[in-house]
Structures are given as C-alpha cells and as structure tokens.
Biopython code that builds the backbone (N, CA, C, O; Angstrom):
import numpy as np
from Bio.PDB.StructureBuilder import StructureBuilder

atoms = [
    (1, "MET", "N", (38.237, 38.477, -67.919)),
    (1, "MET", "CA", (38.592, 37.725, -66.889)),
    (1, "MET", "C", (37.881, 38.085, -65.632)),
    (1, "MET", "O", (37.436, 37.120, -65.010)),
    (2, "PRO", "N", (37.685, 39.216, -65.146)),
    (2, "PRO", "CA", (37.067, 39.461, -63.826)),
    (2, "PRO", "C", (35.625, 38.935, -63.807)),
    (2, "PRO", "O", (35.153, 38.443, -62.783)),
    (3, "GLY", "N", (34.911, 39.046, -64.980)),
    (3, "GLY", "CA", (33.516, 38.495, -64.917)),
    (3, "GLY", "C", (33.511, 36.881, -64.767)),
    (3, "GLY", "O", (32.560, 36.313, -64.230)),
    (4, "ASP", "N", (34.624, 36.183, -65.271)),
    (4, "ASP", "CA", (34.735, 34.963, -65.022)),
    (4, "ASP", "C", (34.895, 34.549, -63.556)),
    (4, "ASP", "O", (34.243, 33.645, -63.034)),
    (5, "LEU", "N", (35.848, 35.313, -62.922)),
    (5, "LEU", "CA", (35.942, 35.169, -61.536)),
    (5, "LEU", "C", (34.744, 35.353, -60.697)),
    (5, "LEU", "O", (34.473, 34.529, -59.824)),
    (6, "VAL", "N", (33.998, 36.412, -60.918)),
    (6, "VAL", "CA", (32.778, 36.762, -60.265)),
    (6, "VAL", "C", (31.732, 35.537, -60.581)),
    (6, "VAL", "O", (31.071, 35.035, -59.673)),
    (7, "ALA", "N", (31.644, 35.135, -61.825)),
    (7, "ALA", "CA", (30.872, 33.917, -62.055)),
    (7, "ALA", "C", (31.073, 32.813, -61.308)),
    (7, "ALA", "O", (30.086, 32.126, -61.048)),
    (8, "MET", "N", (32.269, 32.450, -60.853)),
    (8, "MET", "CA", (32.811, 31.391, -60.224)),
    (8, "MET", "C", (32.253, 31.514, -58.588)),
    (8, "MET", "O", (32.383, 30.559, -57.823)),
    (9, "LEU", "N", (31.693, 32.657, -58.206)),
    (9, "LEU", "CA", (31.210, 32.793, -56.943)),
    (9, "LEU", "C", (29.846, 32.300, -56.894)),
    (9, "LEU", "O", (29.418, 31.952, -55.793)),
    (10, "LYS", "N", (29.069, 32.212, -57.950)),
    (10, "LYS", "CA", (27.703, 31.757, -57.803)),
    (10, "LYS", "C", (27.609, 30.314, -57.711)),
    (10, "LYS", "O", (28.460, 29.577, -58.208)),
    (11, "THR", "N", (26.443, 29.835, -56.994)),
    (11, "THR", "CA", (26.183, 28.500, -56.746)),
    (11, "THR", "C", (25.379, 27.948, -57.829)),
    (11, "THR", "O", (24.328, 28.552, -58.044)),
    (12, "ARG", "N", (25.661, 26.840, -58.627)),
    (12, "ARG", "CA", (24.673, 26.332, -59.480)),
    (12, "ARG", "C", (23.364, 25.698, -58.828)),
    (12, "ARG", "O", (23.264, 25.333, -57.656)),
    (13, "GLU", "N", (22.474, 25.643, -59.716)),
    (13, "GLU", "CA", (21.074, 24.942, -59.204)),
    (13, "GLU", "C", (21.525, 23.581, -58.805)),
    (13, "GLU", "O", (22.307, 22.935, -59.501)),
    (14, "GLY", "N", (20.946, 23.072, -57.492)),
    (14, "GLY", "CA", (21.231, 21.841, -57.033)),
    (14, "GLY", "C", (22.729, 21.602, -56.561)),
    (14, "GLY", "O", (23.114, 20.465, -56.286)),
    (15, "SER", "N", (23.411, 22.510, -56.492)),
    (15, "SER", "CA", (24.711, 22.346, -55.958)),
    (15, "SER", "C", (24.998, 23.064, -54.519)),
    (15, "SER", "O", (24.477, 24.156, -54.288)),
    (16, "ARG", "N", (25.749, 22.497, -53.660)),
    (16, "ARG", "CA", (25.998, 23.103, -52.345)),
    (16, "ARG", "C", (27.215, 24.048, -52.349)),
    (16, "ARG", "O", (27.467, 24.707, -51.340)),
    (17, "PHE", "N", (27.998, 24.132, -53.490)),
    (17, "PHE", "CA", (29.249, 24.842, -53.458)),
    (17, "PHE", "C", (29.242, 25.539, -54.601)),
    (17, "PHE", "O", (28.725, 25.136, -55.643)),
    (18, "SER", "N", (29.847, 26.670, -54.448)),
    (18, "SER", "CA", (30.293, 27.514, -55.733)),
    (18, "SER", "C", (31.396, 26.761, -56.422)),
    (18, "SER", "O", (32.043, 25.861, -55.887)),
    (19, "GLU", "N", (31.579, 27.246, -57.786)),
    (19, "GLU", "CA", (32.626, 26.768, -58.573)),
    (19, "GLU", "C", (33.986, 26.999, -57.848)),
    (19, "GLU", "O", (34.795, 26.073, -57.799)),
    (20, "LEU", "N", (34.241, 28.121, -57.326)),
    (20, "LEU", "CA", (35.370, 28.434, -56.573)),
    (20, "LEU", "C", (35.663, 27.632, -55.552)),
    (20, "LEU", "O", (36.808, 27.195, -55.444)),
    (21, "GLU", "N", (34.607, 27.287, -54.575)),
    (21, "GLU", "CA", (34.752, 26.214, -53.508)),
    (21, "GLU", "C", (35.104, 24.942, -54.031)),
    (21, "GLU", "O", (35.894, 24.228, -53.412)),
    (22, "ARG", "N", (34.562, 24.558, -55.186)),
    (22, "ARG", "CA", (34.839, 23.187, -55.620)),
    (22, "ARG", "C", (36.163, 23.108, -56.062)),
    (22, "ARG", "O", (36.737, 22.030, -55.906)),
    (23, "LEU", "N", (36.794, 24.090, -56.612)),
    (23, "LEU", "CA", (38.288, 24.016, -57.169)),
    (23, "LEU", "C", (39.050, 24.195, -55.761)),
    (23, "LEU", "O", (40.149, 23.642, -55.704)),
    (24, "HIS", "N", (38.649, 24.840, -54.704)),
    (24, "HIS", "CA", (39.349, 24.948, -53.510)),
    (24, "HIS", "C", (39.572, 23.773, -52.749)),
    (24, "HIS", "O", (40.656, 23.503, -52.233)),
    (25, "ARG", "N", (38.605, 23.110, -52.680)),
    (25, "ARG", "CA", (38.464, 21.848, -51.741)),
    (25, "ARG", "C", (39.414, 20.704, -52.071)),
    (25, "ARG", "O", (39.286, 20.152, -53.164)),
    (26, "PRO", "N", (40.311, 20.318, -51.261)),
    (26, "PRO", "CA", (41.274, 19.133, -51.567)),
    (26, "PRO", "C", (40.450, 17.882, -51.550)),
    (26, "PRO", "O", (39.289, 17.800, -51.150)),
    (27, "PRO", "N", (41.249, 16.844, -52.072)),
    (27, "PRO", "CA", (40.606, 15.632, -51.946)),
    (27, "PRO", "C", (40.586, 15.107, -50.505)),
    (27, "PRO", "O", (41.383, 15.504, -49.656)),
    (28, "THR", "N", (39.607, 14.167, -50.267)),
    (28, "THR", "CA", (39.298, 13.774, -48.832)),
    (28, "THR", "C", (40.087, 12.416, -48.829)),
    (28, "THR", "O", (40.378, 11.993, -47.710)),
    (29, "ARG", "N", (40.458, 11.705, -49.862)),
    (29, "ARG", "CA", (41.017, 10.666, -49.825)),
    (29, "ARG", "C", (42.250, 10.591, -50.833)),
    (29, "ARG", "O", (42.089, 11.204, -51.888)),
    (30, "MET", "N", (43.376, 9.970, -50.665)),
    (30, "MET", "CA", (44.384, 10.025, -51.751)),
    (30, "MET", "C", (44.385, 8.617, -52.403)),
    (30, "MET", "O", (45.117, 7.681, -52.082)),
    (31, "THR", "N", (43.419, 8.630, -53.394)),
    (31, "THR", "CA", (43.407, 7.518, -54.321)),
    (31, "THR", "C", (43.672, 7.993, -55.740)),
    (31, "THR", "O", (43.584, 9.189, -56.018)),
    (32, "ARG", "N", (43.999, 7.056, -56.656)),
    (32, "ARG", "CA", (44.356, 7.429, -58.019)),
    (32, "ARG", "C", (43.198, 8.318, -58.643)),
    (32, "ARG", "O", (43.531, 9.219, -59.412)),
    (33, "THR", "N", (41.927, 8.126, -58.370)),
    (33, "THR", "CA", (40.877, 8.787, -58.919)),
    (33, "THR", "C", (40.935, 10.383, -58.297)),
    (33, "THR", "O", (40.817, 11.402, -58.978)),
    (34, "ALA", "N", (41.125, 10.326, -56.977)),
    (34, "ALA", "CA", (41.124, 11.690, -56.407)),
    (34, "ALA", "C", (42.346, 12.440, -56.856)),
    (34, "ALA", "O", (42.212, 13.643, -57.079)),
    (35, "PHE", "N", (43.437, 11.917, -57.005)),
    (35, "PHE", "CA", (44.669, 12.607, -57.533)),
    (35, "PHE", "C", (44.452, 12.979, -58.935)),
    (35, "PHE", "O", (44.873, 14.083, -59.280)),
    (36, "ALA", "N", (43.834, 12.204, -59.839)),
    (36, "ALA", "CA", (43.635, 12.589, -61.284)),
    (36, "ALA", "C", (42.484, 13.859, -61.108)),
    (36, "ALA", "O", (42.546, 14.813, -61.884)),
    (37, "ARG", "N", (41.579, 13.812, -60.187)),
    (37, "ARG", "CA", (40.623, 14.948, -60.179)),
    (37, "ARG", "C", (41.531, 16.209, -59.643)),
    (37, "ARG", "O", (41.442, 17.282, -60.239)),
    (38, "ALA", "N", (42.268, 16.090, -58.692)),
    (38, "ALA", "CA", (42.986, 17.129, -58.278)),
    (38, "ALA", "C", (43.954, 17.843, -59.295)),
    (38, "ALA", "O", (44.232, 19.043, -59.285)),
    (39, "LEU", "N", (44.436, 16.854, -60.209)),
    (39, "LEU", "CA", (45.257, 17.461, -61.376)),
    (39, "LEU", "C", (44.246, 18.159, -62.336)),
    (39, "LEU", "O", (44.644, 19.171, -62.913)),
    (40, "GLU", "N", (43.062, 17.747, -62.549)),
    (40, "GLU", "CA", (42.118, 18.413, -63.329)),
    (40, "GLU", "C", (41.738, 19.818, -62.865)),
    (40, "GLU", "O", (41.637, 20.808, -63.588)),
    (41, "ARG", "N", (41.549, 19.752, -61.580)),
    (41, "ARG", "CA", (41.265, 21.128, -60.890)),
    (41, "ARG", "C", (42.457, 22.019, -61.037)),
    (41, "ARG", "O", (42.273, 23.216, -61.257)),
    (42, "ALA", "N", (43.766, 21.489, -60.926)),
    (42, "ALA", "CA", (44.924, 22.445, -61.161)),
    (42, "ALA", "C", (44.885, 22.953, -62.585)),
    (42, "ALA", "O", (45.109, 24.147, -62.780)),
    (43, "ASP", "N", (44.607, 22.105, -63.646)),
    (43, "ASP", "CA", (44.425, 22.670, -64.919)),
    (43, "ASP", "C", (43.392, 23.632, -65.111)),
    (43, "ASP", "O", (43.574, 24.556, -65.903)),
    (44, "GLU", "N", (42.226, 23.507, -64.413)),
    (44, "GLU", "CA", (41.102, 24.447, -64.570)),
    (44, "GLU", "C", (41.647, 25.784, -63.994)),
    (44, "GLU", "O", (41.472, 26.821, -64.635)),
    (45, "ILE", "N", (42.317, 25.791, -62.778)),
    (45, "ILE", "CA", (42.713, 26.847, -62.085)),
    (45, "ILE", "C", (43.805, 27.727, -62.967)),
    (45, "ILE", "O", (43.758, 28.956, -63.024)),
    (46, "SER", "N", (44.828, 26.889, -63.670)),
    (46, "SER", "CA", (45.802, 27.529, -64.353)),
    (46, "SER", "C", (45.304, 28.123, -65.629)),
    (46, "SER", "O", (46.041, 28.912, -66.222)),
    (47, "ALA", "N", (43.972, 27.787, -66.177)),
    (47, "ALA", "CA", (43.381, 28.447, -67.316)),
    (47, "ALA", "C", (43.102, 29.966, -66.855)),
    (47, "ALA", "O", (43.033, 30.840, -67.719)),
    (48, "TYR", "N", (42.965, 30.233, -65.688)),
    (48, "TYR", "CA", (42.557, 31.619, -65.336)),
    (48, "TYR", "C", (43.908, 32.546, -65.201)),
    (48, "TYR", "O", (43.782, 33.743, -64.943)),
    (49, "ARG", "N", (45.010, 32.044, -65.357)),
    (49, "ARG", "CA", (46.271, 32.728, -65.486)),
    (49, "ARG", "C", (46.372, 33.840, -64.415)),
    (49, "ARG", "O", (46.582, 35.001, -64.766)),
    (50, "LEU", "N", (46.219, 33.484, -63.050)),
    (50, "LEU", "CA", (46.129, 34.449, -61.989)),
    (50, "LEU", "C", (47.552, 34.874, -61.666)),
    (50, "LEU", "O", (47.691, 35.970, -61.125)),
    (51, "ALA", "N", (48.553, 34.187, -61.917)),
    (51, "ALA", "CA", (49.769, 34.509, -61.505)),
    (51, "ALA", "C", (50.346, 35.808, -62.187)),
    (51, "ALA", "O", (50.168, 35.982, -63.392)),
    (52, "GLY", "N", (50.996, 36.667, -61.463)),
    (52, "GLY", "CA", (51.437, 38.019, -62.035)),
    (52, "GLY", "C", (52.701, 37.940, -62.433)),
    (52, "GLY", "O", (53.256, 38.922, -62.927)),
]
sb = StructureBuilder()
sb.init_structure("model")
sb.init_model(0)
sb.init_chain("A")
sb.init_seg("    ")
for serial, (resi, resn, name, xyz) in enumerate(atoms, 1):
    if name == "N":
        sb.init_residue(resn, " ", resi, " ")
    sb.init_atom(name, np.array(xyz, "f"), 0.0, 1.0, " ", f" {name:<3s}", serial, name[0])
structure = sb.get_structure()
C-alpha cells in the first residue's frame, strides 16, 4: 500500500495534476454528472483503506 500512495504523487504525461490532487479536488458545479464523479472518487479513495 505505501508504494501505491507514493505512485499517486506522480503526475501522468500530459496531465497537470497528480492522481492524489485529482481525488482531492471537489466538483466545481453541483450537477448530476459532477455528483456521480464525486461518488466515483469516494469509491477510489475508500479502496486504499486509510482509516485506522
């Protein structure tokens, strides 16, 4: 798991943000699509099981 977290700090080719920044950024508009993407991000974050 620590390697996965370190990998999230890297920025992909052609991207302005790291994966961690992408997961951290809130939606700028509250539309159905933005809400669905926020839920997808929450699922991605929960996969890391960071809660102790």
